[in-house]
C-alpha positions as CSV (number, residue, x, y, z in Angstrom):
1,M,60.4,1.1,-3.1
2,K,60.1,3.1,-6.3
3,I,62.6,0.8,-8.0
4,R,60.5,-2.3,-7.2
5,R,57.4,-0.7,-8.6
6,L,59.3,0.3,-11.8
7,H,60.6,-3.3,-12.1
8,A,57.1,-4.6,-11.7
9,V,55.7,-2.2,-14.4
10,L,58.5,-3.2,-16.8
11,L,57.9,-6.9,-16.1
12,A,54.2,-6.5,-16.7
13,A,54.9,-4.6,-20.0
14,A,57.3,-7.2,-21.1
15,L,54.9,-10.0,-20.4
16,S,52.1,-8.1,-22.2
17,A,54.3,-7.7,-25.2
18,S,55.2,-11.3,-25.1
19,V,51.6,-12.4,-25.0
20,L,50.7,-10.1,-27.8
21,A,53.6,-11.3,-29.9
22,G,52.3,-14.8,-29.4
23,V,48.8,-13.9,-30.4
24,A,49.7,-11.8,-33.4
25,P,50.8,-14.7,-35.7
26,A,47.6,-16.7,-34.9
27,F,45.5,-13.6,-35.6
28,A,47.3,-12.9,-38.8
29,A,46.8,-16.6,-39.9
30,T,43.1,-16.3,-39.4
31,Q,43.0,-13.0,-41.4
32,T,44.7,-14.6,-44.4
33,S,41.8,-17.0,-44.9
34,A,38.5,-15.7,-46.0
35,S,36.5,-14.0,-43.4
36,V,33.7,-16.2,-42.2
37,A,30.6,-15.2,-40.2
38,G,31.3,-11.5,-40.5
39,A,34.6,-11.8,-38.7
40,G,36.2,-9.1,-40.7
41,W,37.0,-7.7,-44.1
42,P,37.7,-10.1,-46.9
43,T,41.3,-10.6,-47.6
44,P,43.0,-9.6,-50.9
45,D,41.7,-11.5,-53.9
46,W,38.5,-12.4,-51.9
47,Y,35.4,-10.4,-52.9
48,L,32.0,-10.1,-51.3
49,Q,29.1,-10.9,-53.5
50,G,25.8,-9.4,-52.3
51,P,24.1,-8.1,-50.3
52,Y,21.1,-10.4,-50.1
53,Q,18.3,-9.7,-47.7
54,T,17.7,-13.4,-46.7
55,L,19.9,-16.4,-46.3
56,A,17.8,-18.3,-48.8
57,A,18.4,-15.7,-51.5
58,C,22.1,-15.8,-50.8
59,D,22.0,-19.6,-51.0
60,V,20.5,-19.5,-54.5
61,A,23.1,-17.1,-55.7
62,F,25.9,-19.1,-54.1
63,E,24.7,-22.3,-55.7
64,D,24.5,-20.6,-59.1
65,A,28.1,-19.3,-58.7
66,A,29.2,-22.8,-57.7
67,Q,27.6,-24.4,-60.7
68,N,28.9,-21.6,-63.0
69,G,32.5,-22.6,-62.2
70,Q,34.1,-19.3,-63.0
71,Y,35.6,-18.8,-59.5
72,T,38.6,-20.6,-58.0
73,G,37.2,-20.6,-54.5
74,L,33.9,-19.8,-52.8
75,V,33.0,-19.2,-49.2
76,Y,29.4,-20.0,-48.1
77,C,26.9,-17.3,-47.2
78,H,27.3,-15.4,-44.0
79,W,26.0,-12.2,-42.4
80,F,28.2,-9.2,-42.9
81,R,27.5,-6.3,-40.6
82,G,28.4,-3.7,-43.2
83,G,31.1,-1.1,-43.4
84,G,32.9,0.8,-46.1
85,P,31.2,0.4,-49.4
86,Y,29.3,-2.7,-48.2
87,L,25.8,-2.6,-46.8
88,P,24.7,-5.0,-44.1
89,G,23.3,-8.2,-45.4
90,F,24.1,-11.8,-46.4
91,Y,27.1,-12.2,-48.6
92,Y,29.1,-15.1,-50.1
93,E,32.8,-14.6,-51.1
94,V,34.5,-15.5,-54.3
95,Y,38.3,-15.9,-54.9
96,I,39.6,-14.1,-58.0
97,P,43.4,-14.3,-58.2
């Protein structure tokens, strides 16, 4: 009886590890792109610009950065919940290689 329980526990652990291993590459792939909608921290070479108190103020700054043309990539304005050195607010992201 104890051996069957042990096999069940080991099987459950193996299945959990298998599921997590399958999810990890998909999660890593989403983390290599810029964080959108406050999904997480910006990835390397992507930098938050802000904070802006309103989406409209962020839109104006984003349009100015887009017309300026000094950045290789831009991610549209989104809410960032804050953390680390960043305050809560609306941010857009810029790519600086």
